Structures are given as C-alpha cells and as structure tokens.
C-alpha positions as CSV (number, residue, x, y, z in Angstrom):
1,X,17.4,11.8,3.6
2,X,15.0,9.6,6.6
3,X,11.2,8.4,5.8
4,X,8.9,11.2,5.9
5,X,6.0,11.9,8.6
6,X,2.7,11.8,6.7
7,X,-0.4,14.5,7.2
8,X,-3.2,13.8,5.6
9,X,-4.6,16.8,3.2
10,X,-8.9,18.5,4.5
11,X,-8.9,21.2,2.9
12,X,-10.5,20.0,-0.7
13,X,-13.8,18.8,-1.8
14,X,-13.8,15.7,0.0
15,X,-13.3,17.9,3.4
16,X,-12.9,15.6,6.4
17,X,-13.1,11.8,4.3
18,X,-9.5,10.6,4.3
19,X,-9.0,10.7,8.1
20,X,-12.6,10.2,8.9
21,X,-11.8,7.0,6.9
22,X,-7.9,6.7,8.3
23,X,-9.8,6.7,12.1
24,X,-12.4,3.2,10.8
25,X,-9.2,2.0,8.9
26,X,-7.2,2.0,12.5
27,X,-10.0,0.3,14.2
28,X,-10.3,-2.4,11.6
29,X,-6.1,-2.8,11.3
30,X,-6.3,-2.3,15.5
31,X,-9.1,-5.8,15.2
32,X,-6.5,-7.9,13.8
33,X,-3.6,-7.0,15.8
34,X,-5.8,-8.0,18.5
35,X,-6.3,-11.7,17.5
36,X,-3.6,-12.1,16.0
37,X,-0.8,-14.3,17.8
38,X,0.6,-11.8,20.6
39,X,4.1,-10.8,18.7
40,X,2.2,-10.5,15.2
41,X,2.1,-6.7,13.1
42,X,1.2,-5.0,10.9
43,X,0.2,-2.4,9.1
44,X,-2.2,-0.4,6.7
45,X,-0.1,0.9,3.1
46,X,0.2,1.4,0.0
47,X,-3.1,2.7,-1.8
48,X,-5.1,4.2,0.9
49,X,-2.6,6.2,3.2
50,X,-1.5,7.4,-0.4
51,X,-4.9,8.1,-1.7
52,X,-5.5,10.3,2.1
53,X,-2.4,11.8,2.1
54,X,-3.7,13.5,-1.6
55,X,-6.2,14.4,-0.1
56,X,-9.4,11.8,-1.2
57,X,-10.9,8.8,0.3
58,X,-9.4,5.9,-1.2
59,X,-10.6,2.7,-3.1
60,X,-9.8,0.2,-0.7
61,X,-7.6,-0.5,2.7
62,X,-5.3,-2.7,2.1
63,X,-3.8,-4.7,6.0
64,X,0.1,-6.3,5.8
65,X,0.6,-8.3,8.3
66,X,3.1,-11.1,9.5
67,X,2.6,-13.9,12.7
68,X,5.3,-14.5,14.9
69,X,7.3,-18.1,13.6
70,X,6.0,-19.6,17.0
71,X,2.3,-19.3,15.6
72,X,2.9,-21.7,12.5
73,X,2.4,-21.4,9.1
74,X,-1.3,-21.6,9.4
75,X,-3.4,-19.2,7.7
76,X,-4.6,-17.3,11.6
77,X,-8.3,-18.6,12.1
78,X,-9.6,-14.6,12.8
79,X,-8.6,-14.6,8.9
80,X,-10.5,-17.3,7.7
81,X,-13.5,-16.6,9.7
82,X,-13.7,-12.6,8.6
83,X,-12.4,-13.2,5.5
84,X,-12.4,-14.7,1.6
85,X,-9.6,-15.7,-0.4
86,X,-8.2,-13.9,-3.4
87,X,-6.5,-15.9,-5.9
88,X,-5.9,-12.5,-8.5
89,X,-3.2,-11.8,-9.2
90,X,-1.5,-8.2,-11.3
91,X,-0.6,-9.8,-14.1
92,X,2.0,-12.3,-15.9
93,X,5.3,-11.4,-13.9
94,X,4.0,-10.1,-11.3
95,X,2.8,-12.4,-8.4
96,X,2.0,-12.8,-5.0
97,X,5.4,-14.5,-4.6
98,X,7.9,-11.9,-6.0
99,X,5.2,-8.9,-4.0
100,X,6.7,-11.4,-0.2
101,X,3.1,-12.1,-0.1
102,X,1.9,-15.6,1.0
103,X,-1.6,-14.6,1.0
104,X,-4.4,-12.4,0.4
105,X,-7.7,-12.2,2.1
106,X,-11.1,-9.5,1.9
107,X,-13.5,-8.5,3.5
108,X,-16.9,-6.3,2.3
109,X,-17.5,-3.6,4.7
110,X,-20.7,-2.1,5.0
111,X,-21.0,0.6,7.1
112,X,-19.7,4.1,7.5
113,X,-17.1,6.3,6.0
114,X,-15.3,3.0,4.6
115,X,-18.6,1.9,2.9
116,X,-18.6,-0.4,-0.5
117,X,-14.7,-1.0,0.4
118,X,-12.6,-3.8,0.8
119,X,-10.4,-5.0,3.7
120,X,-7.7,-6.9,2.3
121,X,-5.8,-9.4,5.2
122,X,-2.8,-8.8,3.1
123,X,-0.5,-11.6,4.7
124,X,3.8,-11.5,4.4
125,X,6.4,-13.4,4.4
126,X,8.3,-11.3,6.0
127,X,8.2,-8.0,8.4
128,X,5.8,-6.2,6.2
129,X,7.0,-2.7,6.4
130,X,10.5,-4.5,4.7
131,X,8.0,-5.7,2.0
132,X,7.1,-2.5,2.0
133,X,9.8,-0.9,1.2
134,X,10.6,-3.2,-1.4
135,X,7.4,-2.1,-2.8
136,X,8.3,-1.4,-7.0
137,X,7.0,1.1,-7.7
138,X,8.2,4.6,-4.7
139,X,4.2,5.3,-4.4
140,X,3.5,2.9,-2.5
141,X,5.8,3.1,-0.1
142,X,3.7,4.3,2.8
143,X,2.3,2.9,6.0
144,X,0.3,3.5,8.5
145,X,0.6,2.0,12.9
146,X,-1.9,1.6,14.9
147,X,-1.9,4.7,16.7
148,X,-2.4,6.0,13.2
149,X,0.9,7.9,12.7
150,X,1.5,7.8,8.3
151,X,4.8,6.9,7.3
152,X,6.3,7.8,3.5
153,X,9.7,6.1,2.3
154,X,12.9,8.5,0.8
155,X,10.7,7.1,-2.6
156,X,7.5,8.3,-1.9
157,X,8.9,11.9,-0.6
158,X,10.5,12.3,-3.9
159,X,8.2,10.6,-5.2
160,X,6.0,13.2,-4.1
161,X,7.3,16.5,-4.1
162,X,8.6,15.9,-8.0
163,X,4.6,14.2,-8.9
164,X,6.7,11.3,-10.1
165,X,6.1,7.7,-10.1
166,X,9.6,5.8,-9.9
167,X,10.5,2.0,-10.7
168,X,12.7,1.1,-7.5
169,X,13.3,-2.1,-8.5
170,X,13.9,-4.4,-11.4
171,X,12.1,-7.9,-9.8
172,X,8.6,-7.8,-10.7
173,X,7.2,-6.1,-14.2
174,X,5.5,-2.6,-12.9
175,X,3.0,-2.2,-15.8
176,X,-0.4,-3.6,-15.7
177,X,0.3,-2.0,-12.2
178,X,0.7,1.4,-13.6
179,X,-1.8,1.4,-15.6
180,X,-4.4,1.9,-12.8
181,X,-2.5,4.2,-10.9
182,X,-1.5,6.5,-13.8
183,X,-5.6,7.8,-14.6
184,X,-5.9,8.6,-10.9
185,X,-2.9,10.8,-10.5
186,X,-3.1,12.1,-13.9
187,X,-0.3,15.4,-12.8
188,X,2.4,12.0,-11.6
189,X,5.0,11.4,-14.8
190,X,6.4,7.7,-14.4
191,X,10.0,6.8,-14.9
192,X,11.1,3.3,-15.7
193,X,14.1,2.4,-13.8
194,X,16.2,2.4,-17.1
195,X,15.5,5.5,-17.9
196,X,19.1,7.3,-18.6
197,X,17.8,11.6,-19.3
198,X,17.9,13.0,-21.6
199,X,19.9,12.1,-24.9
200,X,23.9,13.3,-25.9
201,X,23.1,17.3,-27.4
202,X,25.0,15.4,-30.5
203,X,22.4,12.6,-30.9
204,X,19.3,14.7,-30.8
205,X,17.5,15.2,-33.7
C-alpha cells in the first residue's frame, strides 16, 4: 500500500468553505516559505487538512517547517516578527520534544475564510514530513504542500475507510489528544496500540 491523494468534500452543508480555506491556508504557507532561508521545507498538516477532507471548516492551521542546517539554530526572524511563542503542551507525557518539535509560534487571522482562526508555525527537528508520518494518531497523518496537494499516509487511508482512530506508536501519551478529537469525529472509534481483539471463545462471559 502507498500514500493516497486526498480530495476535499464540497457537497456537504459547509459547501465550498473547506476549499476556500485550503486556498487561503496555501497563501500563508507560501508566504512563510518565501521568507524562510533557501532550502527550507514546510507543510500544513494534521487537523486542518483532515477537517477539509471530511467537508468541514478547520479550527486553526498548523504549518510544520524546518530550515537547513546552514541557517543555524536561531528561530527565523520572519517567525519572530509575525507570531508570538506558544508554550502550551497537550498533557503529561506528551511534550513538544517527543513530537520532533522545537518551537511553536502563532498569529491570528482577521479576514477571509480563515478569520477568527490562528496559524501556528511549528518548527520541527527534522524534515516535517518525517515528523508528520510519526504522529501517534493515524488520522493526523495528513499534509498539504505549497502547491495545494493533500496527501494521507497508509495509516490515514485505513483509518478513514474504517472510521477508526488508531494509536500508531507507544512513544507518547495520546489520550489528552484523543479527548479533543473524538467529540468532533463522533462516528469514529479509537483503537489503542495494545488492543488484541476479541477474547478467545472459552474466555468470554
């Protein structure tokens, strides 16, 4: 199996809003790349493209980026001028450094289809696509490049087809994150990594 190209739904009650947001978010992504050092890489990933794929408007936009080693360790000046630092963690055992993240900055959007939302600029320790593919929940393994192409991992494809959120690795404590996701995706079930299926017949009640 391989990654899958994602098409946005526009036939629900939200109409063209998901695609309008995708186009607006792409402009923010391109602006970031235009102001980062040459050789930088960036993708929009996680909640926004996942929401657009399901035909909904997103709550915010997360842009994961990295700069080349030649640019040094300092946070890019564009990011410092554009956004404010964010220090919030998801919960105990679920920290930025365990997710391959160096820093998070955000800024609000005041107009257009993304108004009242925030753009998060998330600097990663390695190539953003590598970090995204290691997200602990399969339904977050979806990303968009600067051309607007949206891609989902094999695990995302499986989860979408089976309406299942799957814990993909045991490196992080995922339950605070799951508590945020399941109310919004109430048609999905959650399968922890240690789930072993049904009990043997002789063990059943």
